[in-house]
C-alpha positions as CSV (number, residue, x, y, z in Angstrom):
1,M,17.7,-0.3,-98.4
2,L,18.7,2.7,-100.2
3,P,21.9,4.4,-99.9
4,G,21.7,6.9,-97.3
5,D,19.0,4.7,-95.2
6,A,20.5,3.8,-91.8
7,A,19.8,0.7,-90.1
8,A,17.5,0.7,-87.2
9,R,17.2,-1.0,-83.9
10,L,20.6,-2.1,-83.7
11,R,21.9,-4.3,-81.0
12,G,25.3,-5.8,-80.1
13,S,29.0,-4.6,-79.9
14,G,31.9,-5.1,-81.9
15,R,35.5,-5.6,-81.0
16,I,38.3,-3.8,-82.8
17,T,41.7,-4.9,-82.5
18,W,44.8,-2.8,-83.1
19,Y,47.9,-4.0,-84.5
20,A,51.3,-2.5,-84.8
21,A,51.4,-2.5,-88.6
22,S,49.0,-2.3,-91.2
23,G,47.1,-5.0,-92.9
24,Q,46.7,-7.1,-89.6
25,R,50.2,-7.8,-89.6
26,G,52.4,-7.4,-86.6
27,R,51.7,-7.8,-82.9
28,V,48.4,-7.1,-81.1
29,V,48.7,-3.6,-79.4
30,G,45.2,-3.3,-78.1
31,G,41.8,-3.6,-78.5
32,S,38.4,-1.5,-78.2
33,V,34.7,-2.2,-77.9
34,L,32.3,-0.4,-80.0
35,V,28.6,-0.2,-79.3
36,P,26.3,1.2,-82.1
37,D,23.8,4.0,-81.7
38,A,20.4,2.0,-81.1
39,R,18.9,4.2,-83.8
40,G,21.5,3.7,-86.2
41,G,23.8,6.4,-88.2
42,Q,23.9,7.9,-91.3
43,G,25.8,5.9,-93.4
44,Y,25.7,4.9,-97.2
45,T,25.3,1.3,-96.7
46,P,23.5,-0.3,-93.5
47,V,27.1,-1.7,-92.2
48,D,28.2,2.0,-92.0
49,S,25.5,2.2,-89.1
50,L,27.2,-0.1,-87.0
51,L,30.1,2.1,-87.1
52,T,28.3,4.9,-85.6
53,G,28.3,4.7,-81.7
54,S,30.6,4.9,-78.6
55,V,33.7,3.4,-77.7
56,T,33.0,1.5,-74.2
57,S,36.3,0.1,-73.1
58,G,40.0,0.1,-74.2
59,R,42.3,3.1,-74.8
60,L,39.5,4.8,-76.8
61,A,36.7,4.4,-74.0
62,G,34.3,7.3,-73.9
63,R,35.0,8.6,-77.6
64,R,32.2,8.7,-80.1
65,S,32.8,7.0,-83.4
66,T,31.7,7.2,-87.1
67,G,32.8,5.4,-90.1
68,T,32.3,3.7,-93.6
69,A,32.8,0.1,-94.4
70,V,32.5,-2.3,-97.4
71,P,31.4,-5.9,-95.9
72,T,33.7,-8.7,-96.9
73,S,31.3,-11.2,-95.6
74,D,28.1,-12.1,-96.6
75,V,25.3,-9.8,-95.3
76,L,22.5,-10.7,-97.4
77,G,20.3,-12.0,-94.6
78,C,20.9,-9.3,-92.6
79,A,17.3,-7.5,-93.0
80,S,15.3,-10.8,-92.2
81,R,17.7,-12.8,-89.9
82,G,20.0,-10.5,-88.5
83,V,23.7,-11.3,-88.5
84,R,26.2,-12.5,-86.0
85,S,29.3,-11.0,-87.4
86,V,30.5,-9.0,-90.0
87,A,34.0,-8.6,-91.5
88,G,34.8,-5.4,-93.5
89,R,37.4,-2.9,-94.7
90,G,36.8,0.7,-94.4
91,L,37.4,3.9,-92.2
92,L,36.9,4.6,-88.9
93,S,37.2,8.0,-87.1
94,F,37.1,8.7,-83.3
95,S,36.2,12.1,-81.8
């Protein structure tokens, strides 16, 4: 994929864990489930497409999300095999 291309036919969901402090420190204060748009989003990388969607549970349920991320786990087999999970760092916005 080229920068600006979106991943397509996305399926699945992601769990966001909210912490009381930055850097995944402190106590867990909640969680939300994010479901990506099936058609993908317009991100710089395919991983960004996973962040364009809707929050289906948790305190932000009903909100739309969009974001950018850099994967910190191996995603090289994504196009041919799919991925079961992705770890990464980035920015996520809700509206």
